[in-house]
C-alpha positions in Angstrom: -29.6 308.2 114.1 -28.3 304.9 115.3 -28.5 302.2 112.8 -25.3 300.2 113.2 -24.6 298.6 116.5 -21.5 296.6 117.4 -21.7 294.3 120.3 -18.4 293.0 121.8 -18.7 289.7 123.6 -20.8 286.7 122.4 -21.6 285.3 125.9 -25.0 285.2 127.6 -25.4 288.9 127.8 -23.8 289.8 124.5 -26.1 287.3 122.4 -29.0 288.6 124.4 -28.3 292.2 123.5 -27.6 291.5 120.1 -31.0 289.5 119.8 -32.9 292.5 121.1 -31.3 295.0 118.8 -31.6 292.7 115.7 -35.2 292.0 116.5 -35.8 295.8 116.6 -34.3 296.2 113.3 -30.8 297.5 113.9 -27.9 296.1 112.0 -25.8 294.3 114.5 -22.2 293.3 114.3 -21.6 290.6 117.1 -17.8 290.5 117.9 -15.8 287.8 119.8 -12.4 286.4 119.8 -13.8 283.0 119.4 -15.6 281.8 116.2 -16.7 278.9 118.2 -18.4 281.3 120.6 -20.0 283.3 117.9 -21.6 280.2 116.2 -23.1 279.1 119.7 -24.4 282.5 120.2 -26.2 282.7 116.9 -27.6 279.1 117.7 -28.7 280.5 121.0 -30.4 283.5 119.5 -32.3 281.4 117.0 -33.4 279.1 119.7 -34.6 282.0 121.8 -36.4 283.5 118.7 -38.2 280.3 118.2 -39.4 280.4 121.8 -40.9 283.8 121.0 -42.6 282.2 118.1 -44.1 279.5 120.3 -45.4 282.2 122.7 -46.9 284.0 119.7 -44.7 287.2 120.4 -43.1 287.2 117.0 -43.7 285.4 113.5 -41.3 283.2 111.7 -40.9 286.0 109.2 -39.8 288.4 112.0 -37.3 285.7 113.3 -35.6 285.5 109.9 -35.4 289.2 109.6 -33.8 289.3 113.0 -31.1 286.7 112.1 -30.5 288.5 108.8 -29.8 291.7 110.7 -26.8 290.0 112.5 -23.2 289.4 111.4 -20.4 288.1 113.2 -16.9 289.1 113.4 -13.6 288.1 115.1 -12.1 291.2 114.3 -13.0 294.0 116.7 -11.3 296.8 114.5 -13.4 295.9 111.6 -16.5 295.2 113.6 -16.7 298.8 115.2 -15.4 300.7 112.1 -18.8 301.7 111.0 -20.7 301.6 114.3 -22.9 304.4 115.6 -23.1 302.6 118.9 -20.7 300.1 120.4 -22.0 298.0 123.4 -19.2 296.1 125.3 -20.6 292.9 127.1 -17.2 291.2 127.5 -16.2 289.3 130.9 -16.5 291.3 134.1 -12.8 292.2 134.2 -11.6 295.6 134.8 -8.3 295.3 132.8 -10.0 293.6 129.9 -12.7 296.3 129.7 -10.0 299.1 129.9 -8.0 297.4 127.0 -11.3 297.0 124.8 -12.3 300.7 125.3 -8.7 301.9 124.3 -8.9 299.8 121.2 -12.5 300.6 120.2 -11.9 304.5 120.9 -8.9 304.3 118.4 -11.1 302.8 115.7 -14.8 303.7 116.1 -16.2 306.9 114.2 -15.6 310.1 116.3 -19.4 310.6 116.8 -19.9 306.9 117.9 -21.3 306.3 121.5 -19.4 303.9 123.5 -21.5 301.9 126.1 -20.6 299.2 128.5 -22.9 296.5 130.0 -20.9 296.3 133.1 -22.5 295.5 136.3 -20.2 297.2 138.7 -17.2 298.8 137.2 -16.8 302.4 137.2 -18.1 304.1 134.1 -15.8 307.1 134.8 -12.8 304.8 135.0 -13.7 303.2 131.6 -14.5 306.5 130.1 -11.0 307.7 131.2 -9.3 305.1 128.9 -10.6 306.8 126.0 -10.2 310.3 124.3 -14.1 310.6 124.4 -15.3 310.5 127.9 -18.4 312.6 127.3 -19.5 309.7 124.8 -19.0 306.9 127.3 -22.0 305.6 129.3 -23.3 302.7 131.2 -26.0 300.5 129.5 -26.8 297.7 132.0 -29.2 295.1 130.6 -30.6 292.4 132.9 -30.3 288.6 132.2 -32.0 287.1 130.2 -31.9 290.2 128.1 -34.8 289.4 125.6 -37.1 289.0 128.6 -36.1 291.5 131.2 -37.6 295.1 130.7 -34.9 297.0 132.7 -32.0 299.0 131.4 -30.1 300.5 134.1 -28.4 303.7 132.3 -25.4 305.0 134.1 -23.8 308.4 133.7 -20.0 308.7 134.1 -18.6 311.8 135.4 -18.2 313.2 132.0 -21.2 311.7 130.3 -22.9 314.5 128.3 -26.7 315.0 128.5 -27.2 314.3 124.6 -25.6 311.0 125.0 -27.8 310.2 128.2 -31.0 311.1 126.2 -29.9 309.1 123.2 -29.4 305.9 125.2 -32.6 306.6 127.3 -34.7 306.9 124.0 -32.9 303.9 122.3 -33.8 301.8 125.3 -37.4 302.7 124.8 -37.1 301.7 121.1 -35.9 298.3 122.2 -39.2 297.9 124.3 -37.1 298.3 127.6 -37.7 300.7 130.5 -34.7 302.7 131.2 -33.9 303.8 134.7 -31.0 306.5 135.5 -28.4 306.0 137.9 -25.0 307.8 138.7 -21.5 306.2 138.9 -20.9 304.9 142.2 -19.8 301.5 143.2 -22.5 298.8 142.1 -24.7 301.7 140.6 -28.2 300.9 142.0 -29.0 297.2 141.0 -26.0 295.5 142.5 -25.5 297.9 145.3 -28.9 296.5 146.6 -29.0 293.0 145.2 -25.3 291.8 145.9 -25.3 292.4 149.6 -28.6 290.6 150.0 -27.1 287.6 148.2 -24.0 287.8 150.2 -26.1 288.0 153.4 -28.0 284.9 152.5 -24.7 283.1 151.9 -23.7 284.3 155.6 -26.9 283.1 156.7 -26.3 279.5 155.3 -22.6 279.6 156.4 -23.7 280.5 160.0 -26.4 277.5 160.0 -29.3 279.8 160.5 -31.1 277.9 157.9 -30.5 275.5 155.0 -30.4 276.2 151.4 -34.0 275.4 150.6 -35.4 277.3 153.8 -33.4 280.5 152.8 -34.7 280.5 149.2 -38.3 279.4 150.3 -38.5 282.1 153.0 -37.5 285.0 150.4 -39.7 283.6 147.6 -42.9 283.1 149.7 -42.1 285.8 152.3 -40.9 288.5 150.2 -42.6 287.6 146.7 -39.1 287.2 145.0 -39.6 285.0 141.9 -36.3 283.1 142.8 -34.6 282.7 146.1 -31.0 284.6 146.7 -28.9 281.4 146.7 -30.7 280.2 143.3 -30.3 283.6 141.9 -26.6 283.6 143.0 -26.1 280.3 140.9 -28.0 281.9 138.1 -25.8 284.9 137.8 -22.6 283.0 138.6 -20.8 282.9 141.9 -17.6 284.3 140.4 -19.7 287.3 139.1 -21.2 287.8 142.5 -17.8 287.7 144.2 -16.3 290.1 141.6 -19.0 292.7 142.3 -18.8 292.4 146.3 -15.1 293.1 145.8 -15.9 296.2 143.8 -18.3 297.2 146.6 -15.8 296.3 149.4 -12.9 298.4 147.7 -15.1 301.2 146.4 -16.8 302.1 149.8 -13.9 300.6 152.1 -16.9 299.4 154.3 -16.6 296.1 156.0 -20.2 295.6 155.4 -19.4 294.8 151.9 -16.8 291.9 152.7 -17.5 288.9 150.6 -18.7 286.0 152.7 -16.0 283.4 153.1 -18.2 280.6 151.9 -18.7 282.4 148.6 -14.9 282.7 148.3 -14.3 279.2 148.9 -17.0 278.1 146.4 -15.5 280.2 143.7 -12.0 278.7 144.4 -13.5 275.4 144.4 -15.0 276.0 140.8 -18.7 275.7 142.1 -19.8 278.6 140.3 -23.4 277.8 139.8 -25.4 277.0 136.5 -22.3 277.6 134.3 -20.4 274.8 136.1 -23.3 272.6 136.8 -23.2 273.1 140.6 -23.3 275.8 143.1 -25.8 275.9 146.0 -27.9 273.5 143.6 -27.0 270.8 141.0 -28.0 271.7 137.5 -28.7 268.6 135.2 -29.1 269.4 131.3 -32.6 268.9 130.4 -33.9 268.9 134.0 -35.7 271.7 135.7 -35.9 270.0 139.0 -34.3 272.0 141.7 -31.9 269.8 143.6 -29.7 271.1 146.5 -26.0 270.3 146.4 -25.0 267.4 148.4 -22.5 269.8 150.1 -25.3 271.5 151.6 -27.8 268.6 152.4 -28.7 267.7 155.8 
């Protein structure tokens, strides 16, 4: 039985994962090295629960119960000591993730399952940093976690069938729909999505169409809820670049080479929503979609 869940990382993905587990009556320890980030995460979770109340999805009592299910900690060892499941949702940095998995492997109970929310880094490589590779698995939630139904469940080379089955059933308990994938660069979601985004950026760089036209064509012509350039801003251009590098290095195929414009924008600090500007400009409190001056005609 999984009752105690430790979530490592209190950023956008981490607080969303903690929210969903807590809402479904799991005891959650949300862990981050920054106490300020932890407080910010709790405020975000509370705000998102309020949004669910407004939509009639939960009651005020259910909100309070979910919040009471969450404790916060800046001590990773203490946070995972009694966990049945650890979900790592730290920054998408391979060395950082390997370091975290070495640490939690040494402290977490022997039967604890270690999951990573990585969107592209090899599950097998992460598992090799532990003494329990058969208990390491990918549990890739989509953003925003409380809203999106998919959980991409990724088996590493050594992941045992019991662990896979447990995570599949657990995902269903969370009201999610699990989909199984094997451990190859980008798995399924990002192996397909990121080259599309990268190609959209090439299309912009080569002057085939402007930002608004590219996104409009994909939204109206392909029934995508969000155009690829807006989606890149939402994900974070730094994250897109990181995943493209994983694909390029993993397959050794030039078709996965990151677009030079993407590289330049990351170097320039134009990362999208998180920095206030990418292909579009983002003003707090405004929902108007305004193309960055850099890309205006």
